N, C-alpha and C positions, 0 to 999 in steps of 0.2 A: 502494499500499500505505499504509495506516495505522499508526500509530506502535504500536498495540496489538498487530496481526499480523505487525510487524516486529521486536518485543519477543519474542514467540513464536516465530519462525522463530530469532534468535538463540540463545534456549533451549535448541532442540532441536539446533541444529547444534553448540554445545558442549557438550551433552550427548552426543552422537554423537562427536565427537573428543575426552571424557575416555574414554568408554567403549573407544574403540579405544586409546587410549594407554594405559589401566590394563590392560585383559584382554587386548592383543594385543602392546603393548609390554613394559611392566613386569611382566606374568604371563606364564610362570610364571619362577620364579626359584629353586627346590628340585628342580630333575628329576634332579639327579645324589644325593641324598642317601637315606637309608633309606628314608623314606615313598613316595619315587617309585616305588618297587619294586613297588607296587601296579597300576600301568602294565603292567607286563611281566605280572605275574600274570593280569591281567584279560583281556589276549592270549591268554596260554596258555588259559586258560579257554573262551575263544571259538573257539579253534582246532580244537576236535575236533567231528565229527560222529556219533559214538560212544560209548556209557557210558564215564563216567568216573568216578573216585573226587575229591573234592572235601575238603579238610582246613581247617577253619574255625575261627578263634580269634586270639588276640592273640600276644605275640611268643614266647608258650609254644611255639604251634606253627610258627611260624618255626624256631626255635632246635631243635625239638625231634623232628624226622621226619626219615628217611632216605627219602625218596619214591621213588629208586630200585628198595630193596628190597619197598616197597609195591606199585609196579607191575611187579616181577619175579614175586612170590608170586600177584599177581590176574590179570596180564595184561589190566589197565585201566590207560590214561593217568592219572597221578595229577597233583592241582593243590595246592600247597601254598599255601592263599589266609590264612595267618598273615600279622599284621603287628606292631601296638602295642597294649597295653594303654589307653593315653590315648583311644582311639577307642572305648572301651566295650566290651561285649558284643553291641550291634546294628546297629552299622556293617557290618560286614562280611558279616554274614548278609543284610541288606537289599541289600548290593551285588552280592551272585551269583544273585540271585533270577530274575534275568530270564537267567541263562544254565544254569539247570539244565533237564535234558533227561531224557526217559525212558531209564530205567534206571542212571541215575544215584546214585552213592551218597555222600550228604553225612557227613562225620564231625565232628561238633561238639566242639571241646575246649577250652573255657573255660578260665582260670586259676582262677577261683573263680563262687561261685552266688552270693554276697551283694549284689553290684552292681546298683545301681538302673538302672532301664532307660536314662534319661536321663544318664546318667555319661560324657560325652561332652567330651574338652577341644576348645571350637571352637575356637582358634588351631589345635591340633593338627589338625583337622578341615579348616582351610583350608589348612594347608601340604601336605596330602594331597590335598586337591580341587584347587587352584590354578583355573586356568580348564580344568580337564578337567570338563566340567559333568555327564557322563554320572555322575561320582562321588557327586554331589547325593543320587542316590538312595539313597545309605545313610545319610544324617542324619536320625533321627528326627525326627518331627513337633516332639515335645515341645524338640528344641534350636532351633528355626526362629529363637527370637526370642535366643539366646545368640549365634548365627554371624551374624547381622544384626549384634549390638552389638560383636562379636571382629573385624569385618571391618575396620576401621580399624586396628585392633592389627597384625593380619596384612601389610594395606597397607602399612603405615609402614616394616616390615620389608623386604617386598620391594622397596619405591622404594629402600631404604638399601642394600641388594644391588643392585640394577639402577643406582645412580647410583655405585657403588665399584666396577662391574664384576667384584666377585667373587661373582655368582649361577651358579647351575647349574656349579658347579664342584665335580668331587671333589678333596678334600684329603690322599688318601692315609690317611686313618684309617679303622678299622675299621666305618665306620657309611653307608658307600656303599651305593648303587645296585646298584653292581660286585660286591658281596659275596653276593648272590644268584644261586642257579644258575637252570638253564633247569625245573627244575621248582619254581623257587620256594623252596626251602629256602635259610636264610640259611647258606652256605658256607664263611664266615671259617674258617679252621683254629684250633681249641682244643682239642687233645690233652689240656691238663691243668684243675685246678679252680683257678681265681683268688679262691676267697673266702679271707680270713683271720682264721683262729680263729672267732668268733661272729658277725663279722659279715653277719647274714643280710638284706640289704637288700629284699627280698622273702620272702614265703614262702606257702603256704597256710593260709589262716586263715576261710575260710567255714563258721559253724556252722548257719547257715539258708538255705533258698533264698528268695530275694527273690519276692514275689507278684508284682511287674509282669513281673520276667523269666522267671516260669515261664509266663505265661499270653502272654506273647509267643514262647517258645519252642515252646508248645501250638499257638499257631495259625500259626507257620511250619512246623511238623511237618505240619498239615494242606494248609498252600501245596504244600509237597514233595510229599506223598501223590498230590495231585489232579495233579503233572506226572509220575505214575506212574514217580517216584522215592524212593528212602529215605533216612531219618534217623536217624541212630544216635548216642548221646551216649558218649564215653571221656572218660578222666580225664586232668586234668593233671599233670606230674610233683612229686611232693611233698617236699619234705625233710623227713628223717627226722629229722634233730638239732631239728629246729626245730618239731617237731610237737606243737602243743598242743589240738588239739579232737578231738572223737569223731569219726571217720571213720565208725563205723556207723550213728551219729545221720544223721549227712549224707548215708549214703548211701540208708538208708530212706526219707528224704524224696524223693531223685530217682528212685527206684525207685516210689513211690506217687502222685507228682503228675505226673510228666512222663508226656503219653500217647505217647509213642515208645521203642522200645527203649533202657536202660541197658545197653551191653554190657561195660562193664569197672568191675570191682571197687576202688574207691581203696585199700585196702592194697596191690594189686599194683601199685600205682606209687607207692610210697613206697621212695624212692632215697637212700643214703648222700651224705654231700655232696660224696666225691669222685666222684661223676659228675656235678656240676654245674659251671656255668662262671663266671659273676661274680655271679648273683642265684639265689633259690629258685626260680627260675621257667626259666631258662636252662641248659639241658642241654651238657655237652660234648660231645667227639665220640664216647666210649665209652658216655655215656649216653645221647644219642639212637638208638645202634645198639639198646642194651636195650631202649628204651621203644617202639621201632618195631618189635621181633620182638614186644613184647607184644600190641601193636594187633594185628598181622599172627596172632599166636593168637586173640584175642578177637572179631575181624573173622570167621574162619575158623570158628570155633565157631557162631558167628550164623546164618553163611551154609551151614553145613554140608558145608564142606569139609575 
């Protein structure tokens, strides 16, 4: 064996060892934390061979619905596929594509409509995906370069957790994977409002519908229709005390520019601060019960029930 061939063989062996070390020993390190709940949501999503209701969106969806109420109202299994706003408004809808079946009802409920299609925190995406390769289908093509560039940042954090032995541990904070119930709802008890004064860390600020996001949603709607399923747009919870935008104008944009039914009126989802938990998108327990009933009413109207 000449020196050149030997060198190539060594490189291949080194790459194989590094791959095994990184992707099968170091990774994953975040399986006990909040974002890892996507693994359980994904398992539930693929556990049914009959029509189901899928709730899709950011943390306003994770915090915002009582899926048991929805399931009882419509007699269909419900999957709450809401997770985190830093994943953008595309990642989660991309992730469920292969799991949509005939007769499914998909409720899209984003926290806002102004986000760019590539508004993905790539490090957050790595924390979510880790070595669960099938979740890569959630990443928009526009973010592939960012994902590549951010991998060293994620890997360094993962190595630190691996070396210290602190990875894959639940630290009894409210932000653990165990805080999600079997439906995928974030179920940490939150009977009260923790927002102090006018410290509204997040709130509804959408004044325009982003063109790229509009085109993506309309394309996703055509994909869903091709699966003989139904896509509907619902509304996020809107903190009334922090409302500074024209909801009627925003509603007209949704009604006129989306090619699938907008079943909720934004004004119906404006709630006082007492129904929110810690931000202007996270509802407390009384708030999520009211919002869930509002969605039941909206969906019943469109389904003729």
